[in-house]
C-alpha positions as CSV (number, residue, x, y, z in Angstrom):
1,M,0.0,0.0,0.0
2,A,1.4,3.4,-1.0
3,E,1.8,5.8,1.9
4,S,-0.9,8.5,2.2
5,A,-1.7,11.3,4.6
6,T,-5.2,11.5,3.2
7,R,-7.9,13.0,5.4
8,P,-10.4,10.5,6.8
9,S,-13.3,12.4,5.3
10,S,-11.8,12.1,1.8
11,L,-11.5,8.3,2.3
12,I,-15.1,8.1,3.4
13,N,-16.2,10.0,0.4
14,T,-14.4,7.5,-1.8
15,I,-16.0,4.6,0.0
16,Y,-19.5,6.1,-0.5
17,G,-18.8,7.0,-4.1
18,E,-17.2,3.7,-5.2
19,F,-19.0,1.1,-3.0
20,V,-21.9,2.3,-0.9
21,R,-23.9,3.9,-3.8
22,R,-23.9,0.5,-5.5
23,L,-24.9,-1.4,-2.4
24,G,-28.2,0.4,-1.5
25,G,-26.8,3.8,-0.5
26,W,-26.6,3.1,3.3
27,I,-23.9,1.7,5.5
28,S,-23.9,1.1,9.3
29,I,-21.4,3.2,11.3
30,A,-20.0,-0.1,12.7
31,D,-19.2,-1.4,9.2
32,L,-17.8,1.9,8.1
33,I,-15.5,2.0,11.1
34,A,-14.4,-1.6,10.3
35,L,-13.6,-0.6,6.7
36,M,-11.7,2.5,7.8
37,A,-9.7,0.4,10.3
38,E,-8.3,-1.5,7.3
39,L,-7.1,1.9,6.0
40,D,-5.4,2.5,9.4
41,V,-7.9,5.1,10.5
42,D,-9.2,4.6,14.1
43,G,-12.8,4.9,15.3
44,P,-12.6,8.3,16.9
45,A,-11.2,9.8,13.7
46,V,-14.0,8.2,11.7
47,R,-16.7,9.6,14.0
48,S,-15.1,13.0,13.9
49,A,-15.1,12.9,10.1
50,I,-18.7,11.7,10.0
51,S,-19.7,14.6,12.2
52,R,-18.1,17.1,9.8
53,L,-19.8,15.4,6.8
54,K,-23.2,15.5,8.5
55,K,-22.8,19.2,9.3
56,A,-21.9,19.8,5.6
57,G,-25.0,17.9,4.5
58,T,-22.9,15.2,2.7
59,L,-24.3,12.4,4.9
60,L,-27.6,11.9,6.7
61,Q,-28.1,9.6,9.7
62,E,-30.6,6.8,9.2
63,R,-31.5,3.9,11.5
64,R,-32.1,0.5,10.0
65,D,-30.7,-2.6,11.8
66,G,-28.5,-0.1,13.6
67,I,-27.3,3.5,13.2
68,G,-25.9,4.3,9.8
69,Y,-25.6,6.9,7.2
70,R,-26.6,7.6,3.6
71,L,-25.7,10.4,1.2
72,G,-27.6,13.6,1.5
73,A,-30.3,14.1,-1.1
74,E,-28.4,16.7,-3.0
75,M,-25.2,14.7,-3.1
76,G,-26.3,12.2,-5.9
77,P,-25.8,14.7,-8.7
78,V,-22.4,15.7,-7.2
79,F,-21.2,12.1,-7.2
80,D,-22.6,11.5,-10.6
81,E,-20.7,14.5,-11.9
82,G,-17.6,13.2,-10.2
83,D,-18.0,9.8,-12.0
84,R,-18.1,11.6,-15.3
85,R,-14.9,13.5,-14.6
86,I,-13.0,10.7,-12.9
87,F,-13.7,7.9,-15.2
88,G,-15.0,9.5,-18.4
89,S,-12.3,12.1,-19.1
90,L,-9.2,10.0,-19.4
91,E,-8.6,11.0,-23.0
92,P,-7.7,14.5,-24.1
93,A,-10.3,16.7,-25.6
94,R,-10.4,17.3,-29.4
95,L,-9.1,20.7,-30.5
96,Q,-11.8,20.9,-33.2
97,D,-14.6,20.7,-30.6
98,G,-13.7,24.2,-29.4
99,W,-14.0,25.9,-26.0
100,V,-16.5,26.9,-23.4
101,V,-15.9,30.5,-22.1
102,A,-17.3,31.7,-18.8
103,V,-17.5,35.5,-18.4
104,F,-18.7,36.8,-15.0
105,S,-19.1,40.1,-13.2
106,V,-19.9,40.2,-9.5
107,P,-20.7,43.4,-7.6
108,E,-18.2,44.4,-4.9
109,S,-20.9,44.0,-2.3
110,E,-21.1,40.3,-3.2
111,R,-17.4,39.6,-3.5
112,A,-17.8,36.3,-1.6
113,H,-19.6,35.0,-4.7
114,R,-16.6,36.2,-6.8
115,H,-14.3,34.1,-4.8
116,Q,-16.6,31.1,-5.0
117,L,-16.9,31.4,-8.7
118,R,-13.1,31.5,-9.1
119,S,-12.5,28.5,-6.9
120,R,-15.3,26.5,-8.4
121,L,-14.2,27.2,-12.0
122,T,-10.6,26.3,-11.1
123,W,-11.9,23.1,-9.5
124,L,-13.7,22.2,-12.7
125,G,-10.5,22.7,-14.7
126,F,-11.1,26.1,-16.2
127,G,-8.1,28.3,-17.0
128,N,-8.0,32.1,-16.3
129,A,-7.4,34.0,-19.6
130,A,-8.2,37.5,-18.2
131,P,-10.0,39.0,-15.2
132,G,-13.5,37.6,-15.2
133,V,-12.8,35.4,-18.3
134,W,-12.3,31.7,-17.9
135,L,-12.2,29.0,-20.5
136,A,-12.0,25.2,-20.8
137,P,-12.5,22.5,-23.5
138,A,-16.1,22.6,-24.7
139,R,-16.9,19.2,-23.2
140,L,-16.9,20.8,-19.8
141,L,-19.9,22.9,-20.6
142,P,-22.6,20.5,-19.2
143,D,-20.6,20.2,-15.9
144,A,-20.1,24.0,-15.7
145,R,-23.8,24.6,-16.3
146,R,-24.9,22.1,-13.7
147,M,-22.4,23.4,-11.1
148,L,-23.5,27.1,-11.6
149,E,-27.2,26.2,-11.3
150,R,-26.7,23.9,-8.3
151,L,-24.8,26.6,-6.4
152,G,-27.1,29.5,-7.4
153,L,-24.4,31.3,-9.2
154,S,-25.8,31.2,-12.8
155,A,-27.1,34.8,-12.5
156,Y,-23.5,36.1,-12.5
157,V,-22.2,34.2,-15.5
158,H,-22.4,34.2,-19.2
159,L,-21.4,31.0,-20.9
160,F,-20.3,30.9,-24.6
161,T,-18.9,28.2,-26.9
162,S,-16.2,29.3,-29.2
163,E,-13.1,28.5,-31.3
164,Y,-9.8,30.2,-31.2
165,A,-9.3,32.7,-34.0
166,G,-6.0,34.4,-33.1
167,F,-3.6,36.0,-32.7
168,A,-1.0,34.4,-30.4
169,E,0.1,30.9,-30.8
170,L,-2.5,28.9,-28.9
171,R,-0.1,26.4,-27.4
172,D,1.8,29.3,-25.8
173,A,-1.4,31.0,-24.6
174,V,-2.7,27.9,-22.8
175,S,0.5,27.5,-20.9
176,S,-0.1,30.9,-19.3
177,W,-3.8,30.2,-18.6
178,W,-3.2,26.9,-16.8
179,D,-0.4,26.1,-14.2
180,F,1.2,23.2,-16.1
181,P,4.0,22.7,-13.6
182,A,1.5,22.3,-10.7
183,I,-0.6,19.8,-12.6
184,E,2.5,17.8,-13.6
185,A,3.7,17.7,-10.0
186,Q,0.4,16.1,-9.0
187,Y,0.6,13.5,-11.8
188,A,4.3,12.8,-10.9
189,A,3.3,12.2,-7.2
190,F,0.6,9.8,-8.2
191,T,2.8,7.8,-10.6
192,A,5.6,7.7,-8.0
193,A,3.2,6.4,-5.3
194,W,1.3,3.9,-7.4
195,G,3.4,2.9,-10.3
196,P,5.4,0.4,-8.1
197,V,2.1,-1.0,-6.7
198,A,0.8,-1.6,-10.2
199,E,4.1,-3.3,-11.2
200,E,3.9,-5.6,-8.1
201,L,0.2,-6.5,-8.5
202,R,0.7,-7.2,-12.2
203,A,2.7,-10.3,-11.3
204,E,0.1,-11.6,-8.9
205,P,-2.1,-14.5,-10.2
206,Q,-4.9,-13.5,-7.8
207,I,-5.3,-10.4,-5.7
208,D,-6.6,-10.8,-2.1
209,P,-9.8,-8.8,-1.7
210,V,-8.8,-7.2,1.6
211,L,-5.4,-6.1,0.2
212,A,-7.2,-4.9,-3.0
213,F,-9.5,-2.7,-0.8
214,R,-6.5,-1.3,1.1
215,D,-4.9,-0.2,-2.1
216,H,-7.9,0.8,-4.1
217,V,-9.5,3.3,-1.8
218,P,-6.4,5.5,-1.2
219,M,-5.3,5.2,-4.8
220,L,-8.7,6.4,-6.0
221,T,-8.8,9.1,-3.4
222,Q,-5.5,10.5,-4.6
223,W,-6.6,10.2,-8.2
224,R,-10.0,11.9,-7.7
225,R,-8.4,15.4,-7.5
226,L,-6.5,15.1,-10.8
227,P,-9.2,15.1,-13.4
228,Y,-10.4,18.4,-11.9
229,L,-7.0,20.1,-11.9
230,D,-6.4,18.9,-15.4
231,P,-9.1,20.0,-17.9
232,G,-8.0,17.4,-20.5
233,L,-6.6,19.9,-23.0
234,P,-6.1,18.7,-26.6
235,A,-2.9,16.8,-27.1
236,E,-1.7,19.3,-29.6
237,L,-1.5,22.0,-26.9
238,L,0.4,20.0,-24.3
239,P,4.1,19.6,-23.7
240,A,5.6,16.7,-25.6
241,D,6.5,14.9,-22.4
242,W,3.2,15.5,-20.7
243,N,3.3,13.0,-17.7
244,A,-0.5,12.7,-17.4
245,V,-0.2,9.9,-20.0
246,E,1.8,7.6,-17.7
247,A,-0.3,8.5,-14.7
248,R,-3.5,7.7,-16.5
249,R,-2.0,4.3,-17.6
250,V,-1.1,3.5,-14.0
251,F,-4.6,4.5,-12.8
252,T,-6.4,2.5,-15.5
253,E,-4.3,-0.6,-14.8
254,L,-4.9,-0.4,-11.0
255,R,-8.6,0.2,-11.4
256,D,-8.9,-2.9,-13.6
257,L,-7.0,-4.9,-11.1
258,L,-8.5,-3.7,-7.9
259,A,-12.1,-2.6,-8.4
260,V,-13.8,-6.0,-8.5
261,P,-12.0,-7.7,-5.6
262,S,-12.5,-4.5,-3.5
263,L,-16.2,-4.5,-4.1
264,R,-16.4,-8.2,-3.2
265,H,-14.6,-7.4,0.1
266,V,-17.0,-4.6,1.0
267,E,-20.0,-6.9,0.2
268,K,-18.6,-9.6,2.4
269,L,-17.8,-7.4,5.3
270,T,-21.1,-5.4,5.3
271,G,-23.5,-8.1,4.1
272,L,-24.8,-5.5,1.6
273,D,-25.3,-6.4,-2.0
274,R,-26.0,-4.8,-5.3
275,T,-29.7,-5.8,-5.3
276,R,-30.6,-4.0,-2.1
277,D,-32.0,-0.5,-1.9
């Protein structure tokens, strides 16, 4: 298992997103604590993280055979959006598909919304071309629209689709609109942590489900941030040695190796199954 200093709440979000949603949407606190113990997180840390997630509306307490938690009603679309970004955007966008441009203006009296817009657009993978002007590959338009509507920020933003018509060299321009070194540093850290794990598991004839779970959850938790930092720019605009290619290969290989045995382990430990709601 690669070393990780990941917050317990991030690991819990991964467990819900990857497993609990497929197993009826609810898990007992006892089973969640047992799963988190396998990730070297103790019970008090789990309960503290659950308390924060409850306060944020991410989780709701619900009693069945015992006390447990399900995702808050508004979290379904958020996790669905995450699935699209994490698993559906592994290939670069096509240059011929153009761009989505977000232009916003927020009154000084509501500058908190301005900060929220900047941070959310950055999180979606938008680059900042000029004050109040953000852009990303056109395939991010649906996610941007849903995010702005969900957060009540759509009144401040105009969305356009466009294609670049000049005058600077576009490859040079995008390198100033996105922080390529920061993105590459994240990819390098992922590959350094998980590349050796992939190489080791590749030689295993069969992967133990418990060990698969212990690797899969922190691996996926670390990966989840990257598709948001990286907008998936067209390959023509990226550095020739863009290290996302190797990181994506490692991620895809590990997911293929670990996803199924991890799910089997969670099913066995919790007694939940994919037919239950």
